[in-house]
Structure formats: structure tokens, C-alpha cells
N, C-alpha and C positions, 0 to 999 in steps of 0.2 A: 497431418490434417489439423487445421485450425478450427476449434470448436465453435459452433453457434451457441447463442444464449441458452437455448433449451438443453443442449448437451452439457454446457457448463453447470447448469442447475443440477442435472442428474449426477454428474461426476462429484460435485461437492455435497450433494445430498447423501450420496453413498459414503463419502469419506468423513463427514462431519463428526461421527461418533468416535473415530480414532485419529482425527486430524492432529490434535495437540500432541498425542503420544507419538505419532509418526514423525513429528518434527524434532524429536529428541536429538537426532544426529546433527541437525543444523544448530541446535542450541550448543551442543558439544563443540561445534566448529566456530562458535562465537557470534552466532546470529543475534542472540539476545542483546549482546553488547552493541552490535550494529544498529539494532532497533533503537536502543537508548540514545546512541550518538546521533541518529537521524532526528529523533524528537528533540534532543537538546539543541540541535542546529536551528530549530524553528524560533528559538529565543522567545518562547511564549511567556506572557506575564499573567499574574492573577487577573481574572475577569475576561480573559481572551476567549474568542470563539474559534474553534478548530474543527476541521472535518477530517475523518479517517476514511479514505477511499478504499473500498474492498476490505472492510474491517474484519471479515471472517468471524472467528470465534471470540474476538476481542482481545487479542494479545497485546495491543498497544494501549488499551483503555486506561489501565492503572497509571501508566506513565503520563498520559495526557491529562487525566483528572488531577494528578498531583501538581502539574505545572500550571493549569488554569485556575486551580483552587475552587472553593465552593461557589464563588460568584461567576465563574467562567462557564463555558458551554462546550460540550463535546458531542459532535454528530457523527455517527458511524453509518456507513452505507454499504450494503452488500447485496448481491444478486440471489444468494442462496438462503431460503427460509430456514433450512436446517442449521446452517452455520450461525445465522443470527439467533436462533433459539439457544445455542450454546453461549453466545455473547450476552443474551438477556439473562441467562442464569448467573453469569459472572456479575452483571450489573446488580441484580437482586441480592446476591450473596454479599456484595460490598456496600449495598445501600446507597449507591450513587444516584442522586436525584437530578443531577445536571448532565446526564448522558441520555441522548436520544438516538435510537437505532431505527434506520429506515431500510426497507427492502425494496430494491429497484436496480435498474440498469444505470451505471455511472454516466452513460451518455445522455440520459433523460431525467434522472432523479433530481428532485428539488434540492438546491444547494442554499445554505444560509447566505444572506447578504453580508457584505463587509467582513470577510473572513480575516482573522489574524494569523492564520496558518493552515496548511493542508499537508497531509502525509499519506503516502501510499506505500505499503510494504507487500511485495510479492503479489501484485495485483495488475498493474498496468501492462506488464509484459504479456499478459494473457488476452489483451485487447487489440485487435488490428486497428480499431478506430480510436486508439489512445490519444491521438493529437486533438480530436474533438473534445475529449474529456479534459485534457490539459488546458485547452482554450477556454472552456467553461469555467474552470477553476481560476485561471489567471484573471478572468474578467471580474471575479468576485473578491480577489485579494486586495486588501488595502495597501497603499504605498508602504513599502518596507516590510510587508508580510512575506513569509517564505513558504516555499513548497519543497518538501523533502521526499525523495523517491528512492526506495530500497528494493532491489530485485535481482533476479538471476539473469545471466546472459550467456551466450555461447563463447567459451574461451577461444581466443585467437590462436594460441600456440599449443593447444592440447592435441595429442594424436587422435585420429578418428575413433579408435576402439574405446578410448577413455570417454570421449563425448557420448558415444553410443551407450556406454554403461551408465553414465549420469542420466541420460534420457530414460533409460530403462528403469532406473531407481525412482524417477519422478513421474513415471507414466500413470500411476494411480491418481495423480493430480491433473491429468489431461495434457501433460507436457509432451511435445513431439519436436522433431527437428524443424518443422514448418514455422515454429515460433522464433527461429534464429533471426529473421529479418525484422522482428518487432523490437524497436529501440526507443523506448519512451523518453530517454534523456535528451535525444535530439530535439523533440518538440518542446520540452521544458526549457532547454537552454536557448532555443530560438525565440520563445515567447516571453521569457523572463530573463533577468540579469543573473548570469551564473555566479554562484558563490564558491562552490567546491564540487569536485568530482573525484571519486576514489574508487578503484577496483580492489577487490580482495578475493579470498578463496582461490588464489592463483588465476585470477581473471574470470572466474565463474560467477561473480556477483559484483554489483556496483552500488554506490550511494551517490546520488546527485542532489544538490541543494541549489535553489535559485530564488531570487527575490523580485518582488513586484516593484516597479519604479512608478513614481507619480507622473502626471502630465508635465511635459517639458514646456 
């Protein structure tokens, strides 16, 4: 079953307290390195404005703040108030005064104008309407600005029992087999100019980077 917004809020409201700890297995599998590679691919410069779509507890914030510098701006958007509460603790603990966190639906939340970059990590594959989100972001990206998307996908060559096990492990985060048809990289690569596409974790995850082109 694909979750509705209210169901997503409940799921991540329940998991917010242990979300970061629960992801330790993914960090051991190299997800932290993949996050950094995705953000590096944005080619952000000091003073840039970047949006973190589905920012959750703020795992990307430190890397984004370092890259945009004190004169830059980082905007994080997430549907879950509880997840954002954790992100706000992170912001306060680090004294970041150039980070703005917004609670809202990615399909309707206010986006900054003239974006220098956008990143989504483990967020868009939970959205059946992801193409609408990608289109909104693409419309705000300046020419040459990049969109990096990191997420999970159903592996093409895994046996059914192993896929079922992976779904079971991720069930606390609302994952089910119904999400297999959601493939955000298609929309990104259709609306923007593809830069790179890589699969890892034996095909269970992907990183897609694409760039906005100016008027022809």
C-alpha cells in the first residue's frame, strides 16, 4: 500500500525518535559517503541557495552548510513535524543561522526562487506524485544548477525472498512492494539534462544527478 500524507506523518512521527539510530546499517553500507558524493555533485559555491527536499532529521545539513558558506542559504522541507524537530535541534546545536526549515508537502510547499541546487535523499521514492515535485524544482533551478537524488529502488536481479526481506526490514519507514513502480530518476532525467546515474548496493539504491539548462 502506498501511504497517504496523513499516514506518512504518522509513520515518521513514530520513528523520529530512533530514526538516526535505525539508519546505522545504511551508514555501515556506505550511505553517508553516497550522501556526500550527491552533495558534491551539486557543485555548490559560497553564497549559493540550495533546497533539501524531505530533509528529515537534517542528515544533509552540515554538508550543505559547509558548501554554501555563511553567506549562502539552506532550506530544508519535510512533511513530519517530529522529524523537523530533530533537525531544528541539530541547527540550534551548531548555531547555523543560514538554515531555514519548513514543514509542508513537497508538492505544495513554498520553494526559494533562483535555486543554485536541490537535493533529495530517500524522499522522492515515497511520493507517487514525484514528477510534480521534480517539475516545481526544475522550474526554480538557475541555468547550470543541479538536482541530485539519492534513494532506494527495487533491485532487478534479486531473488524474491531477498527483496521481501529488504521490504520487511524497511517496513517501519512505510516501505512496501507497492513503491517499486515509483522511479523518480525518470522524471528528473526527462525534465533536466542528465549528468550521471549510478546504482549501488547491488542495485538496491541509485544516485541520479541532472542539470538545468538555460533557454535555447
